VMD Tcl script that builds the backbone (N, CA, C; Angstrom):
set m [mol new atoms 249]
animate dup $m
set s [atomselect $m all]
$s set {name element resname resid chain x y z} {
  {N N MET 1 A -23.296 12.052 -3.281}
  {CA C MET 1 A -23.241 13.530 -2.867}
  {C C MET 1 A -24.596 14.186 -3.148}
  {N N GLY 2 A -25.039 15.019 -2.170}
  {CA C GLY 2 A -26.148 15.683 -2.346}
  {C C GLY 2 A -25.912 17.083 -2.963}
  {N N GLU 3 A -26.968 17.712 -3.311}
  {CA C GLU 3 A -27.119 19.035 -4.047}
  {C C GLU 3 A -26.342 20.163 -3.147}
  {N N LEU 4 A -26.832 20.167 -1.811}
  {CA C LEU 4 A -26.113 21.295 -0.912}
  {C C LEU 4 A -24.492 20.866 -0.629}
  {N N SER 5 A -24.366 19.671 -0.290}
  {CA C SER 5 A -22.804 19.245 -0.032}
  {C C SER 5 A -22.048 19.318 -1.147}
  {N N SER 6 A -22.528 19.441 -2.377}
  {CA C SER 6 A -21.628 19.464 -3.689}
  {C C SER 6 A -21.469 20.981 -4.032}
  {N N THR 7 A -21.967 21.976 -3.175}
  {CA C THR 7 A -21.905 23.391 -3.383}
  {C C THR 7 A -20.812 23.894 -2.318}
  {N N ALA 8 A -19.987 24.784 -2.748}
  {CA C ALA 8 A -19.155 25.308 -1.612}
  {C C ALA 8 A -19.977 26.172 -0.731}
  {N N PRO 9 A -19.753 25.985 0.482}
  {CA C PRO 9 A -20.500 26.660 1.499}
  {C C PRO 9 A -20.065 28.248 1.565}
  {N N THR 10 A -21.007 29.023 2.068}
  {CA C THR 10 A -20.768 30.394 2.088}
  {C C THR 10 A -19.884 30.603 3.414}
  {N N GLU 11 A -20.053 29.648 4.472}
  {CA C GLU 11 A -19.401 29.869 5.875}
  {C C GLU 11 A -19.430 28.262 6.394}
  {N N VAL 12 A -18.510 28.135 7.225}
  {CA C VAL 12 A -18.126 26.879 8.005}
  {C C VAL 12 A -18.242 27.040 9.313}
  {N N LEU 13 A -19.253 26.445 10.098}
  {CA C LEU 13 A -19.111 26.780 11.472}
  {C C LEU 13 A -18.822 25.412 12.241}
  {N N ASP 14 A -18.018 25.512 13.099}
  {CA C ASP 14 A -17.355 24.407 13.815}
  {C C ASP 14 A -17.882 24.336 15.177}
  {N N THR 15 A -18.841 23.368 15.604}
  {CA C THR 15 A -19.431 23.269 16.979}
  {C C THR 15 A -19.034 22.015 17.487}
  {N N LEU 16 A -17.684 21.451 17.083}
  {CA C LEU 16 A -17.313 20.127 17.571}
  {C C LEU 16 A -16.944 20.448 19.030}
  {N N GLY 17 A -17.163 19.598 20.165}
  {CA C GLY 17 A -17.036 19.527 21.375}
  {C C GLY 17 A -18.234 20.245 22.193}
  {N N ARG 18 A -19.102 20.770 21.455}
  {CA C ARG 18 A -20.122 21.473 22.197}
  {C C ARG 18 A -21.472 20.637 22.321}
  {N N VAL 19 A -22.103 20.648 23.491}
  {CA C VAL 19 A -23.277 20.027 23.644}
  {C C VAL 19 A -24.576 20.685 23.504}
  {N N CYS 20 A -25.629 20.071 23.294}
  {CA C CYS 20 A -26.949 20.726 23.133}
  {C C CYS 20 A -27.177 21.641 24.361}
  {N N PRO 21 A -27.717 22.865 24.099}
  {CA C PRO 21 A -28.349 23.377 22.776}
  {C C PRO 21 A -27.186 24.357 22.109}
  {N N TYR 22 A -26.056 24.195 22.478}
  {CA C TYR 22 A -25.012 25.416 21.921}
  {C C TYR 22 A -24.916 25.016 20.265}
  {N N PRO 23 A -24.912 23.790 19.937}
  {CA C PRO 23 A -24.592 23.872 18.309}
  {C C PRO 23 A -25.898 24.516 17.475}
  {N N LEU 24 A -27.035 24.378 18.212}
  {CA C LEU 24 A -28.248 25.075 17.360}
  {C C LEU 24 A -28.086 26.577 17.755}
  {N N VAL 25 A -27.799 26.995 18.795}
  {CA C VAL 25 A -27.757 28.492 19.136}
  {C C VAL 25 A -26.673 28.979 18.229}
  {N N LEU 26 A -25.471 28.468 18.247}
  {CA C LEU 26 A -24.334 29.106 17.349}
  {C C LEU 26 A -24.952 28.952 15.896}
  {N N THR 27 A -25.762 28.046 15.346}
  {CA C THR 27 A -26.072 27.816 14.074}
  {C C THR 27 A -27.157 28.989 13.765}
  {N N LYS 28 A -28.025 29.102 14.726}
  {CA C LYS 28 A -28.952 30.262 14.355}
  {C C LYS 28 A -28.299 31.666 14.352}
  {N N LYS 29 A -27.323 31.916 15.041}
  {CA C LYS 29 A -26.650 33.208 15.282}
  {C C LYS 29 A -25.831 33.385 13.823}
  {N N ALA 30 A -25.230 32.259 13.202}
  {CA C ALA 30 A -24.319 32.269 12.151}
  {C C ALA 30 A -25.267 32.640 11.010}
  {N N ILE 31 A -26.465 31.771 10.903}
  {CA C ILE 31 A -27.282 31.904 9.696}
  {C C ILE 31 A -28.085 33.317 9.784}
  {N N GLU 32 A -28.219 33.975 10.658}
  {CA C GLU 32 A -28.853 35.361 10.596}
  {C C GLU 32 A -28.037 36.283 9.925}
  {N N LYS 33 A -26.746 35.993 9.801}
  {CA C LYS 33 A -25.891 36.939 9.103}
  {C C LYS 33 A -25.858 36.702 7.575}
  {N N LEU 34 A -26.248 35.498 7.156}
  {CA C LEU 34 A -26.239 35.165 5.859}
  {C C LEU 34 A -27.398 35.639 4.939}
  {N N LYS 35 A -27.315 35.850 3.599}
  {CA C LYS 35 A -28.243 36.167 2.695}
  {C C LYS 35 A -28.994 34.713 2.278}
  {N N GLY 36 A -30.057 35.255 1.618}
  {CA C GLY 36 A -31.069 34.055 1.075}
  {C C GLY 36 A -30.161 33.515 -0.034}
  {N N GLY 37 A -30.142 32.056 0.005}
  {CA C GLY 37 A -29.496 31.193 -0.942}
  {C C GLY 37 A -28.039 30.885 -0.395}
  {N N ASP 38 A -27.576 31.580 0.481}
  {CA C ASP 38 A -26.159 31.238 1.117}
  {C C ASP 38 A -26.299 29.719 1.776}
  {N N ILE 39 A -25.143 29.078 1.847}
  {CA C ILE 39 A -25.193 27.846 2.568}
  {C C ILE 39 A -24.175 27.734 3.600}
  {N N ILE 40 A -24.512 27.290 4.748}
  {CA C ILE 40 A -23.632 27.009 6.045}
  {C C ILE 40 A -23.360 25.561 6.051}
  {N N LYS 41 A -22.073 25.275 6.335}
  {CA C LYS 41 A -21.678 23.915 6.585}
  {C C LYS 41 A -21.402 23.976 8.128}
  {N N VAL 42 A -22.197 23.112 8.937}
  {CA C VAL 42 A -21.835 22.974 10.341}
  {C C VAL 42 A -21.363 21.615 10.681}
  {N N LEU 43 A -20.187 21.589 11.260}
  {CA C LEU 43 A -19.470 20.474 11.918}
  {C C LEU 43 A -20.002 20.237 13.351}
  {N N CYS 44 A -20.743 19.091 13.595}
  {CA C CYS 44 A -21.399 18.941 14.944}
  {C C CYS 44 A -21.081 17.461 15.218}
  {N N ASP 45 A -20.642 17.154 16.655}
  {CA C ASP 45 A -20.393 15.950 17.064}
  {C C ASP 45 A -21.509 15.542 18.070}
  {N N ALA 46 A -22.469 16.346 18.248}
  {CA C ALA 46 A -23.488 16.095 19.124}
  {C C ALA 46 A -24.666 15.417 18.587}
  {N N PRO 47 A -24.884 14.162 18.850}
  {CA C PRO 47 A -26.011 13.488 18.272}
  {C C PRO 47 A -27.228 14.060 18.297}
  {N N ALA 48 A -27.594 14.592 19.568}
  {CA C ALA 48 A -28.948 15.238 19.682}
  {C C ALA 48 A -29.333 16.495 18.649}
  {N N SER 49 A -28.185 17.129 18.726}
  {CA C SER 49 A -28.192 18.432 17.764}
  {C C SER 49 A -28.229 18.153 16.383}
  {N N ALA 50 A -27.347 17.201 15.887}
  {CA C ALA 50 A -27.241 16.689 14.420}
  {C C ALA 50 A -28.284 15.912 13.936}
  {N N GLU 51 A -28.898 15.184 14.791}
  {CA C GLU 51 A -30.158 14.224 14.244}
  {C C GLU 51 A -31.499 14.758 14.489}
  {N N ASP 52 A -31.466 15.753 15.393}
  {CA C ASP 52 A -32.916 16.187 15.778}
  {C C ASP 52 A -32.938 17.480 15.813}
  {N N THR 53 A -32.430 18.397 16.661}
  {CA C THR 53 A -32.842 19.835 16.957}
  {C C THR 53 A -32.613 20.692 15.840}
  {N N ILE 54 A -31.324 20.560 15.170}
  {CA C ILE 54 A -31.022 21.291 13.987}
  {C C ILE 54 A -31.810 21.064 12.790}
  {N N PRO 55 A -31.914 19.645 12.303}
  {CA C PRO 55 A -32.790 19.383 11.201}
  {C C PRO 55 A -34.271 19.914 11.402}
  {N N ARG 56 A -34.988 19.708 12.715}
  {CA C ARG 56 A -36.170 20.060 12.936}
  {C C ARG 56 A -36.445 21.680 12.839}
  {N N TRP 57 A -35.311 22.272 13.321}
  {CA C TRP 57 A -35.454 23.734 13.201}
  {C C TRP 57 A -35.437 23.999 11.611}
  {N N ALA 58 A -34.397 23.572 10.990}
  {CA C ALA 58 A -34.347 24.049 9.511}
  {C C ALA 58 A -35.459 23.701 8.669}
  {N N GLN 59 A -36.156 22.628 9.113}
  {CA C GLN 59 A -37.266 22.127 8.390}
  {C C GLN 59 A -38.426 23.123 8.647}
  {N N LYS 60 A -38.411 23.635 9.962}
  {CA C LYS 60 A -39.604 24.334 10.247}
  {C C LYS 60 A -39.415 25.752 9.773}
  {N N LEU 61 A -38.300 26.141 9.417}
  {CA C LEU 61 A -38.071 27.666 8.909}
  {C C LEU 61 A -38.295 27.353 7.361}
  {N N GLY 62 A -38.148 26.080 6.613}
  {CA C GLY 62 A -38.150 25.980 5.264}
  {C C GLY 62 A -36.868 26.055 4.512}
  {N N TYR 63 A -35.640 26.092 5.410}
  {CA C TYR 63 A -34.427 25.958 4.784}
  {C C TYR 63 A -34.121 24.520 4.129}
  {N N GLY 64 A -33.157 24.592 3.270}
  {CA C GLY 64 A -32.663 23.467 2.507}
  {C C GLY 64 A -31.802 22.679 3.748}
  {N N PHE 65 A -31.847 21.582 3.646}
  {CA C PHE 65 A -31.024 20.829 4.737}
  {C C PHE 65 A -30.618 19.604 4.043}
  {N N GLU 66 A -29.185 19.172 4.581}
  {CA C GLU 66 A -28.688 17.888 4.099}
  {C C GLU 66 A -27.707 17.541 5.279}
  {N N SER 67 A -27.564 16.351 5.463}
  {CA C SER 67 A -26.702 15.820 6.511}
  {C C SER 67 A -25.994 14.737 6.114}
  {N N LYS 68 A -24.553 14.662 6.660}
  {CA C LYS 68 A -23.568 13.608 6.215}
  {C C LYS 68 A -22.986 13.168 7.511}
  {N N LYS 69 A -22.993 11.937 7.942}
  {CA C LYS 69 A -22.344 11.401 8.893}
  {C C LYS 69 A -21.234 10.915 8.545}
  {N N LEU 70 A -20.088 11.351 8.973}
  {CA C LEU 70 A -18.544 10.912 8.754}
  {C C LEU 70 A -18.370 10.063 9.881}
  {N N GLU 71 A -18.582 8.699 9.685}
  {CA C GLU 71 A -18.335 7.643 10.807}
  {C C GLU 71 A -16.860 7.656 11.191}
  {N N ASP 72 A -16.081 7.575 10.182}
  {CA C ASP 72 A -14.459 7.699 10.535}
  {C C ASP 72 A -13.980 8.733 11.337}
  {N N LYS 73 A -14.825 9.857 11.386}
  {CA C LYS 73 A -14.307 11.146 12.098}
  {C C LYS 73 A -15.274 11.259 13.358}
  {N N GLY 74 A -16.310 10.789 13.398}
  {CA C GLY 74 A -17.119 10.679 14.671}
  {C C GLY 74 A -17.727 11.986 14.632}
  {N N TYR 75 A -18.185 12.700 13.469}
  {CA C TYR 75 A -19.027 14.046 13.485}
  {C C TYR 75 A -19.991 13.928 12.147}
  {N N TRP 76 A -20.718 14.967 12.217}
  {CA C TRP 76 A -21.666 15.235 11.057}
  {C C TRP 76 A -21.245 16.616 10.330}
  {N N GLU 77 A -21.374 16.413 9.192}
  {CA C GLU 77 A -21.429 17.686 8.272}
  {C C GLU 77 A -22.834 18.005 7.938}
  {N N LEU 78 A -23.315 19.183 8.679}
  {CA C LEU 78 A -24.963 19.710 8.212}
  {C C LEU 78 A -24.851 20.807 7.301}
  {N N TYR 79 A -25.438 20.620 6.148}
  {CA C TYR 79 A -25.538 21.780 5.155}
  {C C TYR 79 A -27.034 22.407 5.334}
  {N N ILE 80 A -26.921 23.682 5.510}
  {CA C ILE 80 A -28.165 24.308 5.562}
  {C C ILE 80 A -28.135 25.510 4.676}
  {N N GLN 81 A -29.235 25.700 3.784}
  {CA C GLN 81 A -29.231 26.757 3.010}
  {C C GLN 81 A -30.422 27.718 3.401}
  {N N LYS 82 A -30.003 28.800 3.485}
  {CA C LYS 82 A -31.077 29.917 3.856}
  {C C LYS 82 A -31.769 30.300 2.902}
  {N N LYS 83 A -33.136 30.438 3.124}
  {CA C LYS 83 A -34.052 30.655 1.978}
  {C C LYS 83 A -34.122 32.104 1.864}
}
mol reanalyze $m
mol bondsrecalc $m
mol representation Tube
mol addrep $m
């Protein structure tokens, strides 16, 4: 278990069933409301968003990022820590 996923998130965002670009758009809106250091857990089942657009966006902004793929459930848990 990683550092971010072992910490209770400030907010959980469910984007299950949404296709690109909506998971990223919803994540951006949700993280705007958080304070520095807060962690959001994003539930995402869109491979392009979970493996590409959201991680690249978080990295570009210097946010902490961790991804856990839950094979048995068919989605990812993405942990993002606002800087």
